[in-house]
N, C-alpha and C positions, 0 to 999 in steps of 0.2 A: 794280679789284677788290682785295681784301685778299690779300697774299702769304701763302703757306704757309711761314712762317719757322720755324726752330728756336726754341724758347723760350729766352730769355735769363734765367738764374736766378742771382741773387746776393743775399745778405742785404741788406735795406734797413736802413742804419744811421742813418737820420734819424728824427725823431719824426713823428707825425701832425701836420698843420698846417704851420706854418713855410713855408719857401721851396718845399718839395716840393709843398705844396697849391697855391701860386701858380703853379708851373710846370705842374701838372696842369690847372688851369683854363685857362691860356694855350694849352696843347696842344689842348684841345677847342675853344677859341675859334678857333684857326687852322683847324680842320677845319670848324666850323660856319659860319664867316664871318658872324657875326650882323649883323642890320640895324641902322641907326642908332637910338640910343635904348636899346639893350640894357643899357648900363652904368647909365643912369639908372633903368631898371627894377630893377636889382640894388641900387642905392642906397636904394630905397624898399621893397625886398622885405621882407615880414613885418612891415611897419610900418603904422600907421594911415594910411589914404588911399592905400596901395600895394597891390601884388599879393601874395597869399599864395602861398608856394612850391608848385609842383606836384610836388615830390619827396616827401620823407617827411613824417610828421604830427607831428613834434616841436613842442612848445608855442612860442607866440609871446609873449615877455615883455611886460608892460605898459610897461616901461622898456627899450627895445631898445638893443643896441649900435650903434655908428656904422655898422657893416656887419653886418646881422642875416641873413647868408646864409653858407653853408658851401661847400666845394668841390663837393659833390654838388648842392646847390641851384643853384649858379652854372652847373654843367654842364647841368642840366635847362633852365634859363632860356635859356642861349646856344643850346642845341639847338632849343628851341621857336622862337627868334627868328632862325633861320638865314636867310640871303639866298638859299639854294638853293631851287629850285622844281621840283616834280614834277607837271607839268601835261599837257595833251593832247598836246603835242609829244613828251614823253617816252614816253607810252603808244603813240603812233603808230609808234614805232620799236622797241618792245620787246614781244614776245609773252610771255604768262604762262609758257609752257614754258621760255623763256630766263631769265626773272626768278627762277623758282623755284630756279635753281642758284646764285643770288647768296647771299652770307652776310647775316646779320641786319645787320651793320655796314654793308655796301654798300647794302642796301635803304634803311636810314635816311639814308644820306648823299645819296640822290637828292633829298632836300629836302621841303618842305611841299607837301602835296596842295592843289590850287587850284580844282578843278572837280568837280561831281558826275559820277560815272562809272557806266556800265553795262557788264557783261561781255558781249561778243559772241563766242559760241562758234565761229562760222564763221571769224572772224579770229584767235581765241585772243588777243584783246586787250580791254582796257578802253577804251571809247570815251566821249566826253563826252555828257552829256545835260543837260536842264534840271531845275531843282528841282521844278517842277510835274509834269513827266512822271515823275520819280522817285517823288514822293509818291503820285501816282495809281496807278502801277503796283504799288508795294510794298503800298499799301492794298488794292488789288484782290486781290493774291495772298494777303495775310494773311487776307482774308475767305474765301478758298477752302480754307484750312488748318484743321485741328483745333487750336483754341487750346491745348488741353492738351498738344499735341506741339510747341509753339513755345517757344523759350527767349529771354528777354531778359537778356543778361549785362551786368554793369557792372564796369569795370576798377578803380575806386577813386579816380579823379581827378575825376569830374564833381561839381560843386558841389551844395549842398543843393536848390537850386531845380530843377535838371534832374533830380536823383535823385528828388525827390518826384513830379514829373510822370511820370517813367519808370515808377515803381511804380504810380501811378494808371492810367496807360495799360494796363499789364499786367492789372490787375484789371478795368478796364472792358472790355477785350478778352475776358477770360474765363480767365485762368490766373494762377498764382503761381510760375511757373518763373522765379525771379529770383536765380540764382546771382551771386555777385560774387567779387572777388579774396580776400575774407575766407575763403571756403571753402578757398582754397589755402594760407592761412598762419595766420590767427589765429582761425578759427572754434572751435578748441579752447578758446580763452579765453572766447569768448561762451557756449559750452555748459557748459564746466567751471566757470568762476567762478559762473555762475548757480546751479548745484547747491550750490556750496560757500559762497558768501556772498550769493547772491541778486542779484548784479549782473553783467551781461555784459561790463563794461569795468573797467579799473583804477580803484583808489580814490585814487590820488595826484593832486595838482595840482603845477604847476611849482614853487611856493613851498616845497613839502615838501623839495626838495633843498637848501634853505638851512638846514634845521633838523635833518637826520638826522646821526647819528654813525656809522652803518654802512650801506654799500650792498653788497648781495649781487647780483652782476651775472652772470646765467646765460644762456648760449647766445645772446648778442647781440654784434654787432661794431659799435660806434659809429663807428670810423674810416672804414669803408666805407659803412655803411647810414644813419647819422644823426649826422654830424659836429657839428652844432650842440649836440648833447647833451654834447660834450666841455667846453663852457664851464662848466656847473654841476658836472660831474665834477671839473674842474680846481679850481674854487673849493672844493669839498668836500675834495679832497685837501690843499689848502693850509691849511685850518683844522684838519686832523688827523682827518678822517673816515676810518674804516677802509673801504677798498674791496677787496672780495674778488671776483676774476674766476674764473668757472668755465666753461671752454670747451676743447674738444679741441685747437684751434689757439691758439698764443700770438699773438693779434692785436695789432698795433701800437697801435691806438686805446685799448687797455686797459693799455698799458705806459707810454707817454709822449706828451705833447702840448705843442707849441709854439704858442702863441696868435698867429695872424697879425695880430691887432689890438694886440699888445704890442710896441712898439719895442724893448724890452729883449730879449725872447725872439727877435725877428727879427734881432738883431744879436749881442750878446755874451753874453746871458743863457742859462742852461741850461733845457732843457724841463722841464716838470712831470711827475714820476712819478705815474701814476694809481693803478694797483692796488698795494697793499702786499702782496698775496698772490695768486698765480696758480695755480689748481688745474686741471691738464690732465686733466680727466675723460675717461674712455673714452666714445666715442659711445654715447648711450643710457644712460649711467651716472648720470644726474642724480638719479633716484629714490633709488638707493642712496647717493649722496653726500649728498643733503639729509637722508636718513634717518639716516645716520651722524652728521651735525652735530647733528640733533635728539636722537639717542640720548645723546650726550655732555651736552647741555643737561639732559636728564632725570637723568642720573647726577650732575651737579652739584647738582641740586635735592635728590637723596637724601643727598648727602654734606655739602653746605653750607647748603642751604635758602635761601629768599628769592629764588630765580631766576625762578620762574613767576609770572605775574600771576593769582593765584587769584581775585581779585574779578572780573576780566574773564572768566576761564574759567567760573566758576560762573554768572555772569549771562548771558553771551552765547554760550556754545559748547555744542555737542551732539556726542556720540560720542567724547569724549576718552579714556575708559577703554579702550574697544575698541582704539583706535589705539595707546595706550601699551602694552597687552598685546602687540600685534603687534610693536611696536618692541623690547620686551624679549625676545621670542622670536626675533628676527632676529640671528644671530651676527655678530660683527665680521669674521670671515674671509670670510663671504659678501658683506658690504658692501664689503670691500676688493677682492674679485675682480671684482664687477660694476661698481663705480665706477672701478676703475683707480687709486684713491687709497690712500694708507696710512692706517691708523687714526690715526696721529699728525697727519696733515694735517686729517682730519675733526675730531679733538678740538680742535686748535688753533683752527679756525674756530668750533667750538661755544663755546669759551671766549671768543672775541671777541664772538660774538653774545650770550652770557649777560651780558657786561659793558657792552653797548650799550643806550642809553636809547631810541633811535628808529631803526628799521631799515626800509629800503626794499628790497624784492625786485624787481629789474629783470630782465626776461627777453625773449627773442625767439624766433625760430622754431627755434633749436637745442633749445629745451625743448619746443616744441609739435608739431613735425612728426615724430611717432613714433606707433607703434601704441598705445602707452600714454602719449601726450602729455597727456591730461587727468589721468591719475594723477600725472604729473610736476608739473603745475600744482598739483594737490591737495597734493602733498608740500611744495611751497614754501609754500602757504597754511597747512598744518599748523605749519610752523616759525614763521611769522609770528604765528600765533594764540597760541603758547605764552607770549609776553611782551606780548600785547595790541598787536601792531604793525599792526593794521588799525583805522582809524577814529580816528586822532589825528594831530596835527601832526608832520610829519617822518617819518611811517611809512606803510607800505601796500604794496600790490602794484602794479607799474607795467609793464605790457606795452608794448613799443615798436612802434608801427604803422609799416608800411613804405610805405603809400600815403597821399597827402595828405588824402583825405577818405573813406577806406574805412569808418572808424567812423561818420562822419556819414551815409553812405548808408544804413546799417542803422538809424540813429536815425529817419530819415524814411520808412521803409517798404520799402526794398529787402530783402526777406526772403522765403524760400520757406515760412516757417512762419506760418500765419494767426493763431496765438495771440499772436504778437509785434506785431501790428498792430491799432490801434483800429478794427476794421471797422464797429462801430456808428456811429462818427463819419463814416466814409466813406459809409455809407448815408444818413445825415441830410444831409450836405453836398452829395452829388452824385446821390442817387437811384439808385445802382447797387447791384447785389447781388454783392459780392466773393465769389469762390470760397473755400470753407472747407476744402477738402482740401489737404494739404501738397503743395507743388510740388517741382520738381527743384532740388537744389543742384548744384554743379559735377560731383561724382562721379556723381550720378544722371543728369545730362544726358549725360555722356560714355558711361555705360553704355547709355543709350537710343540714342545715336548708333551705338555699336558693334553694337547689336542691330537697327538699322534702323528704330527708332521715332521718331527725331527728324525733324521735317518742316521746321522753320524756325529760323533763328538771327538775332537782332539783337544786335549787339555795341556797347555804349556804351564805345568805347575798347578797348584791350587787344590782345593777340596770343595768344588763348586756345589755339589748336591747338598752339602752340609751348610753352606754359607748363604743360600738363597732363601727368600720368603717361601711360605707354603711348603715347608720342608717335607712334611709327611706325604703330601700329594706327589711331590717330586720323586721321593724315594720309590713310590709305587710305579711311577712311569719310566724311570731311568733305564731299567733293564730291557725295555721294549725296543730300544734303538738297535739297529743291525750292527753298528760298530762303535766301540768306545776305545779310545787310545789315551793313555796317561803318561806324560813325560814328568818324572817325579824323582824325588830323593828318598822319601820315606813312604810307608804305607799309610793310607788314610781311608776314611769311610766311603768316599766316592768310588774308590777302587773296588770296593766290595759290593758294587751294584753292577755286575758285568752285563754288557750288552750281549747280543747273540754271538758276536766275536769281540773279544776284549783283550787288550794288551797293556802291560806296564813296562815302560822303557826307562831304565834308571839313568840319571844324569849326574854329572859333577856338580858340586857346590862351588860357589864363587871363590872360596878360600883354597881350592885345590888346583894343582898344576893342570893346565890344559895344553898338552903337548901335541902339536900338529906339525908334521914334516920336520921333526926334531927341534922345534922352537916352542917355548912356553908363551902362549898367546895372551895378549892383553884384551880386555873388553872395556866398554865404557858405559856409564850410567849418568842419569840426570837427576839432580836434587830438586827440592821444592822451590829453589831460587833460580831455576833455569840455568844452572851451571853444569857443565859436562866434565866428568873426571874419569881418568883411566884407572882401571883396577886390574890387579894381577894376583893369581893364587900361587902359593909356595908350598902347600902341604901335599904329601903323597896321596893320590886318590884312594878312596875306600876300597876299590876293587879294580883289577886290571880290565874288567869287562864293562866299565862305565864309559860312556861317551859324553861329549859336551852337548849342550842344547843346540848349538850351531850344527854339529855333525848329525844329530838326530833329525832335525828339521830338514837338512839337506838330503839325508838318506831317504826320508819318506817322500820328499818332493821329487827327487830323481826317479823314484819308482812309480810316481803317480802321473806327472804332467808329461805331455808330449815332448819328445826331444827338441831342443832349441839351443843352438850353439851359443846364444847370448845368455842363456840361463845356466851358468857354469857352476852348478851346485858343488861338485867335488873340488873344483879349483878354489872356490871361495872358502871351503872348509879348511883347506891347507894353509890359508894365510888370511887372517881376519882384517889385515890392513886393506885388502882388496874390497871387503865389504864396507869399510869406512870410506873408501874412495867412492863407492856407489852412493852412500848416504850423502857425501859432500856434493856429488853431481845432482842428486835429487833435490837437495835442500841447500843450494849454494850460499844463500845469504846468511844462514845460521851456522853452517858447518864448513865454511872455507878454511883451508889450512888445518883441517881436522887432525891429521896425524901429528902435527907439530904442537898445536895448542893444547891437546888433551893431556899432555904431560907437564903442564905448568901447575905449580902448587895452588890448590884451591880450585883448579879447573878453569874453564873459560866460559864466559857468559854468552849465551846464544842470542840475547837481546829480547826486548819486549817493547813494541811501539807505544803502548800506554804509559810506560815509564818515561818516555820522551814526550808525553802529551800529544801523541799522534793517535787519534781515535778511529779505529777501523770499524765504525758502526754505520748503520744506514743514514743516520743524521749527520755523520762526520764529527760528532761531539760526544762527550760523556753524557749519558742519559740518566736523568732522574726518573725513577719509576714509582708508580702508585701500586701498593700491594692489593691483591684481590681480597685479602682477609687479614685481620689483625692477629688471628690465631693461626700459627704455622701448622698446627695439626689438622686444621679444618674441622675440628670436633665441636667448636662453639661451646655452648653451655649445656651439653647433653648430660642429663642427670644419671647417676649411678654408673658412669663410665670412667674407668681409671685410664691414665695415660702411661703406658709402659715404655720405658727406654731400655734397649739392650746395650750391654757394656762388655768391655774386656776386663779381665782380672790382671793383677800385677804379674802373674806367672803365665802369660799368654801372649801370643802374637797371632791375631785373627783366629783361625780354627786350630792353630798349633798350641797345645797345652803343655807347658813345661813342668807344671806342678800344681798342687792344690792349695796354693796360698795366694790370697789377695791382701798382702800384708798392709798396704797403705790404707785400706778400708777396714782393717782389723778383722778380716774374715779368713778363716782357714778350714780345710777339711771337707768342704762340700760345695758343689756348684749348682745344685738343684734347689735354689732358694729365690726368694723375692724380698727385696728391701722395701719398707713401707714406713710412713711417718707414724710415730706412736699415737698421735691424735686420731688418725684414720683407723688404726688397729683398735683403739679403745671404742670408737664409734661403732665398729662392726663386732665388738666383743671377741676379738682375736687375741690370743696369747702368744708370746714369743716361742718360736719353734713349732707352732701348730702347723699341721699339714693342710694345704689348700690346693685348689686347682684354679688355673686361669683359663678363661674362655674368651676367644676373640668375639667382639661385638661387631658383626657385619651382616648386612641383609643380602646375602648371596647364596644361601642354602648350602654353604660349606661349613661343616663342623670342625672347628679348630680348638683344640684343648691340650693343655699340658698339665698332667696330674703329678701328685707326689712332691709338691714344692713346699719347702719350709719357709714360713714368713718370719722375718726378723725386723726389729725396730731399727730405723735409720733416719738420720736427719735429712728429710725430704720435704718439699712443699706438699700441702694437702692435695690429694687427688692424683699424686704421681707415684709410680712404682718403678723399680729398677731391678734387672736381673741379667743373667749372663747370656752372651752370644757364644756359640750357636744353639745352646740348649733350648732357648725360647723362640727360635726362628719359626717353629710350626705355627705360632700365633700371628705371624706377620702376613697379611694378605698380599699376594702379588699385585693385586689391582690397586693397592694404595701406594702411590709413588709421587714424586715431585711432578707437578703439572707440565714442566718444560722438559725434564730430562729422564723421567721414569725411574730416577733413583729411589729405591725402596724406602718407605717412611718408617725406618726401624727405630727411630727415637720417639715416635708418638703413636704406638700401637693401641687402639681402643680395646680394652678388656674389661671383663667383669670377674668377680671372685666367687668361687664355689667352695664352701667349707666341706672338707672330706672327713 
């Protein structure tokens, strides 16, 4: 079990990458003890004929580096290919009541699940079962439930083939309750960008980073979350591209990078400085900061002229004047107070933007996970539109996705919104009648759970009960569901909240061979740049009793839905090319010639109308939007309220904890801590390592508190706190989400401090 050690805090004086990255990978490798062949998998990762990384969704270049993986990707692969096993012997000696006391890290270290399992309440243990017995029992129970009260959740890792079948299964069964991890992070992008530019995804492709002369990087940390992104950022910095970072924390990945593939930088050479300007914006201050930058651009147009792209604005944009009037009426002192930046900082950035020919706006969840996250995205889009920086080479908006195929899952039908799915084609292809009412997203599902209306849960990966807001309330309610089914590779906390009937169905990881009818099957994934790549595993599966995600979904579906000769579940399982043919028939404009194009280096681009300046909006143009509030948190000037943002550590991928090191922030040994500015600590009379409790500030009669946290001094704006996800999720109210998308506001949680 993990020790409750005091956190070790010391400023990390090395760059991202370099020997620190190598040591970080080695440390996880020692814990994971990967099976033979893991290094060969890494050598071919993200390359044609190899396995696409199961970590983040950063693009895969057509001409890859010798090692086209990063520290995070290596950790994910080594973790997947561990030699540790969590089989029947393990469960025979561990009751659920005991396992629930283990940390996330210790549960993961138990190793790969090897056999299908059924929960036995009398023993309080998971016991082995057969696949046929599991499918038959789950199918019979699903038939007894109201489909409208059953949820099919997807974590974001399952490939396009499994995702397509999963969505088809849900609609054939009778519901569209298809939440996925996008609801938790980037749904704000999907909803917001659709209103602004008519596209639910970013407009950039990987090659754009070779042609931009400014990158505005907002609320995203590449060093921890997407290290392969540092290669194009490094190349951009070397050629003189202006990189402006805007983030409450000074993250190492945006400061300097030593390329592990450069012998010079790994020996005597200096690391590359990434950002030439770093704006430590106040948590939730992005709308004000971006508005201040735009305000100066408009002032430069008034005094100097020739700044705005008038041809683009006149031909392609709607709502410009209303937005400009609002900007003019917004005083500088208000922008300074809300953003936490000085007028000079915003004006200097505006000057750089006005002089740049091609600008990319990169952003992450620091921008989106707020009550007014969609307004924050709209403000970034407003700025880009001023100089025509959407729909041309080297420019655009580029959200960074955190799951390897979360964007692709939405592309092929995992959506609770019927109007986003070609239901007419599903009727014609399969003879089904898809439900046309809107289903549950993640927030709606959790609300239904808390209200006692959720009857069943099928999870395609993930650790949802641990990842959602109001975690303590969810834990209490989860086991009341009649049925819980988990398709998983490792044990996690959500599995230890069994419903009245509960099953764990172990699946292959992407790096393992998926043999169907004697052939090793390929699957496909979509990256952040809307490119589709083929992936194939070459490692021997961790157990002969594992099945693929496709086979598990098809097995449950065949046992659940009424027989239909056009729903050929077992036939599709035997040959994934047949599933890709269905995807191409359902989405012909994007997936024509699917089987041929998926095996080209770098994948194929499925297209984006906004990149071609075709605006699929109600106005028929790109829309300038006026935000409802300058403060993205919606907290205004509330006194004695701190703004808490939840973060990943360097040894973490979402709820998967690889180790207890947050190397790049200089923190090791403990995750139950809160980062706070030294000035705020002094004002409250707090000392380093002192234990405190955080309490959510909400007027809803729900008590939310996390105790036993150590406070450590950290370079943060006044009034802002930071701590780890998912440990601090109990403080996040489910009711606080983006106004358009319901995305939880996990980067701006209102809390107060109790000294313990």
